[in-house]
N, C-alpha and C positions, 0 to 999 in steps of 0.2 A: 504494500500500500504506500502511496506517495507520502502520506502523513508520517509514517514511520521512517521513510527514506530521508526526510528532512531532519530527523533526529540523529542521524549517523554522523559521527565526527571522525575523520581520518586519524588513525592512531599509529604510533611507532610500535616496534616490537616490544620494548620495555613497558609501554603503557598497556598493551594487550596482555602481557604477562601479569601485570598488576591487576587488571580486570579479572583474570582467572582467580587470583587469590581473594579478591573482594567478593567474587561470586560465591566462593566456598564459605567465606565468613558470613555473608548475608544468608546463605542457605542454612547454616548452622543456627544462627540467631532465630530466623523465622521458623524453622522446623521445630525447635524446642518450644518456642513460645506458642505457636499455633497448635502443636500437639498437646501441650498441657491445657491450653484453652479448650480444645475439643473434648478431651477425656475428662477434665474436671467438670465441664458443663454437663456431660452425659452422666457422670457419677452423681452430681448434684441433683439432676432431674430424677434419677432412679431412687436415690435415698429420700427425696421429697415424697415420692409415691409410697415408698415403704413406710415413711413416717405417718402419712395420712391414713394408711390402712391399719397400722398398729397403734396409732395415737401415741407415738413414742418421741419424746423431746430429744433424746440423744441422736436419733436418726435425722430429725429435723435440723438439729444444730450441725450435724455432719454435712447435710445438704447445703446449708448456708455457708459453712466454712469452705466447702469445695468451690463454690462459685466465687467466693472472696479470694481464693488462693491466687488467681492470676488476673484479677480485675480490681486491684487496689485503687487505680486512678486511670483517667483517660490518657495521660501522658505515656503510660506503658503500652497502651493499645496502639498509639501512633508510633512510638519509638521502636518497639519490638515487633510490631505487626505491619503497619502500612509502609513505613519507611524502608525496611528490608525488602518487602514484597516489590515495591516500586523500583528499588535499586536493582533487583534481580531482572526485572523486565528491561530496564535501560541497558544493562550489560548484555543481555541476550540480543537486543536490537543491534548493538555494535558488532557482535560476533557473527550474527546471521546476515551480515551485509552481503548483498548480491544473491541471496537465496529468497525465492518467492514462496512463502508458505503462510499458513493460517495460525501458526503457533503463537505469535505475539498477540493476535486478536483474541485467541482463547485465554491467554494469560490475563488480558484486560477484563474479560468476562469473569474469570475467577476472582480477580481483585474486587470487582463490583460486588459479587456475592459475599466475599469475605468482609467487606466494609459493612454491608447491611447486617450480616450475621453478628458482627461486633456490637452494632447499635442495639440489636434485639437482645443480646445476652447481657448488656449493661442495663437495659430496661428490666430484664428478668432479675438481675442482682438487686436493683433498687426497689423492686416491688416486694422483695422479701420482708421489708420493714413492716408491711401491713398484712403479712401472711403468718398463719400459725399452723401447728401440726394437727389441728382439730378437723381438717377436711377441706380447707380452701373453698368455701362455698360462696364467699362474697365476690363482688365484682373485681376487687384487686387481686384476689386469688386466681380468678379466671385469667386475668391479664398476665399474671405470673406464669401460669401453666402454658398459655398460648405463646407468649414471647420466648419462653425457654424452648419449647418444642420446635417452633419455626426457626429460631436462631440456630439450633443444633442441626436441623435439616439443611439450612443454607450453608452452614459451616462445613458439613460433611461433603456437600456437592462442590463447594469451592476448593477444599483441600484435595478431594478425589481428582478433580480436574487439574489442579496445580501440580501435584506429584506425578500424575500421568504425563503431563507435558515435560516435566523435568526428566523423567525416565526416557521419554521419546527423544529428547534432545541429546541424550548421551551418545547416540550413534549419528554421525554426520550423514549417514545414508538416509536418515529420516528428515533431513532439514528442508526438503521440498514438500513436506507433508501438507496435503490439502484434502485428505480423505474424510471418512466417516469418524465423527467424534466417538460414537459408541463402540466401534470396532477397536479404536485405540484404547479406550478405558478398560476393555476386557481382555487385552493382551496379557499373557501369562506373567511376563516380567513386571508389568505395571501393577497387576493385582498383588504379586508377591511383595513388591516394595511398599505398597500401601498397607498391607497387613503388618509388615515389619514396622512401619511408622506408627500405626495405631497401638500395637502391643507395647512397643518401647515407650511411647508417650504415656500409656496407662501406668507403667512401672514408675516412670519419672514423677507423674502426678501423685501417686500413692506415697512415694518416699518424701516428696516435697511437702505433702500434707503433714506427715509426722514431724519433719524437721521444722517447719514454720510454726506450727501451733504448740508443739511440746518442748521446743528448745529455743527458737528465736523469739517466740512470744510467750515463754513460760511464766512470765510475770503476771499473766492474766489470772486474776483470782477467781474468775467465774468458771474456770475449767475444773470439774470435779474428777475424782479418781476413777469413778465408774466410766465416765466418758472417755478418759485417757485409755483405759484398758480395752474397752470395746472397739473404739475407732483405731487404736494402735494395732490390735490383732487383725481387724478386717483389712486395713490398708497394707499391713505387712504381707498377708497372704495374697492380696491382689498383686503387689509388687513382685513377689516370688513367682506366682503362677504365670504372669505374662513374661517375666524375664526368663523363666525356665524353657520356654519354647523358642527363644531367640537363636540358640545354636542350630536348631533344625531349620529355621527360616534362613539363616546365613548359608548353610550348606545347599539348600535348594536354590538360593539366589546365585551362588557360584556355579551350580550345575546348569542353570538355565541361561546364564549370561553368555552371549556370543563370545567366541575366542578372541575376536579382534578388539574386544573392549577390556581384555584382561592383561595386566602387566605386573611387574614385580611389586609396585606400590599397592595394587589391588589386594594381593595376598598378604602383604605386610600389614596394611590397615585392618584387613579381615582378621588376621591372627591376633593383633593387639586388642581389637574389640572383643574377641572371644576370651582372652586372658582377663581383661577388665570385667567382663560379664561374669566369669566364674568366681572371681574374688568377691564381686557384689553378691552373688547368690550365697556364698559361704557366710558372709557377714549378716545378710538378711535372715538366713535360716537360723543362725546362732542367736539373733535377736529374738526370734519367735520362741525358740526352744528354751531359752533362759529368761524369757519375759523381760528382756532388756532392750528397749527400743533405741537406746543410744547407739548400739551397734549399727542399726539400720541408718541412723543419721550420718554415721561415718561413711556409709556407702553411697550417699547422695551424689557426691562428685564422681564416683566411679560409674554410675549409670549415665550421668551427663557425658562423661568421657567416652563411654561405649557408643552413645548416640552420635557424638561428634566424629568418632573414628569411622563409623558406618557411612556417614555422609561423605567423609573424605575418601573412603573407598570408592564410592559412587563417582565422585568428582575426578578421581584419577582416571577413570574410564573416559570421562568427558575430555580431560586434558589430552589423552592419547588420541581420541577421535578428532579433536578440533585442531590438532597440530598443523595439518596441511592448510586449513583455512586461515589460521593465524599467520602462517608464512606468506600466504597470498596477500593478506591485508597489509602485512609489513612491507612486502615488495611494492604494493600499490602506493603506500605512504612514501617509501624511498623514491619512487619515480616522481611522485608529485612534488616532493621536496627538491629533487634535482631539477625538475622543470622550473620551479620558482626561482632557484638559484641562477639557472641559465638565463631566465628572463631578466634578472637583475645584473647580468654580466659577470656572475661569479662562477667559480668552479666548485663542483661537489667534492667531498672528502675522498682522498686517494686511498685505495685499498691495496695493501701489500700482502699478497698470498703467502710469501715466504715467512713473514713475521707471524702470521696467524698459524701457519703450519708448525713452526717451531714452538710456539706458545701452547698450542692445543693438542697436537698430535704426537709429538716425539716422546712424551712421557710413557705412552702405551704402545707405540708402533715403531718398528724399524723397517727398512725396505726389504731386507732378506733374512730377518731373524724374528723368532717368536718372542714376544714380551707378554704384556698383559693381554694384548689383542693380537690378531693374526698379522703376519708380515704383509706390507703393502704390495709386495710383488704378487701375492695370491689374490688380493682384493682387486687391484687395478686390472688384472687379466680378465676379470669378469665384465669390466666396463670399458673395454677398448673401443667399442663402437656405440657406447651408451653413456657418455659423460654426464648427460642430464640425469640419468638414473642414479649415478654416483652422488650427484649434488643432492637429489631428493633423499637419499639414504643418510647423508651427513646431517641434513636438516631435521630429519625425523627417523632416527635409527631404531631398528628392531633387532631382536635376537635372531641370528641366522645359524651360526655354528655352535653346537652344544659344547664344544671343547673350550670355548671362550665365554667370559661374562658379557652381558648385554652392554653395548656401548652407550655411555651417558650422552644425553643431548647437550651439545656444546653451546647452545644458544647463539648460533651464528645467524646473521642475516643472509638472505639468498645470494646477494652479490659477494659476500664474504666467502660463502661456501663455493661459489663459482671460481673465485680467485684461488682458493686452496686447491681445487681440482686442476685448474689450469697450471698452477705451479708444480703439482705432483707429476703431471704428464710431461711437462717441459723438463723437469729435473730427472725423472726416472724413466720416461717413455722409451728411450733408446736401449734400456737395460731389460725390457720385458721379453725380447726375442731371444 
């Protein structure tokens, strides 16, 4: 769409790399906030229904405490919800440059539903002041129920769409997406990731409940021991139950993930998230067994770390898939910058292939000897008639020979990689025969 095209700003390679890191940060912030908002709202609504049926003040208080957990003020809703969401959209607009798709449009639809859901859930929160556990038969109680239910429905739709689009965007092969929204939402990988998001969010919300009300706000004199014991046990088992299924979801996620989206970082972040999760489960179970909820409070940061590592695992796939696009955008920026310099009668920066080769390549490669990497004599022989292919490999290396480790990305610009290849063939080309 032309409106989105006007928002695109030509960016250098370093700026695009920064955008990737900012995207990961924004996704972590928004995922944790939105996940806790959704699951705490659902739990609040469920416990409100239980309170009405059993006429139990403890359940009613738990319902109220759950909705207060993530809605202390409107600033949080904007700072942790709307701002990261909008930032994510802006970054995707920059990266999807030259691709015609409906992804950004659907992101905006998701943002609109998210905003309305937040408004409704805040109305649900404020209407609690005039609601009791005796049945919610008055007009205010009806508004409380209606705003809570519709807010949850809107939020589920918004986040289902949002995370479906994030998963779709992991593979650059989907960046021309303009197909059926329903078919995308029910793809196996999308469904698995959303289940993982919901279950992890439920664990985080339950632990956050214990930490906030029994430790951060422990000076509240209105909290009685019966409420502490009942809500502590309920939330501990909710946290353990949803966390327990995470290893299985993680394994299914790896099994269903396309091979072209997996790299060493994917496995590293996956393994670290599994370790953090197992430690969390140990502490949480110890808390329930010995009736010591302080152990569970210690594990709060572990479950946050687990969620963060899983998001970083996902973003490592995006980084791998978007590599070629970022190189193309960098090359376009360099050409634009050079054209502007020539227009002003100036020369662009001179690129010395020999200097880059000696600085980047000689630590791991020699022409005819094995070091960390294979000898360049073997590598260059594969690209005698395909220098462009060698440039592409340097810009976006992948593991080829199992005898050697995967070559790290050297963060070169396209022109720099071309200069290195030109130097190598000029220096060693006559020795290949």
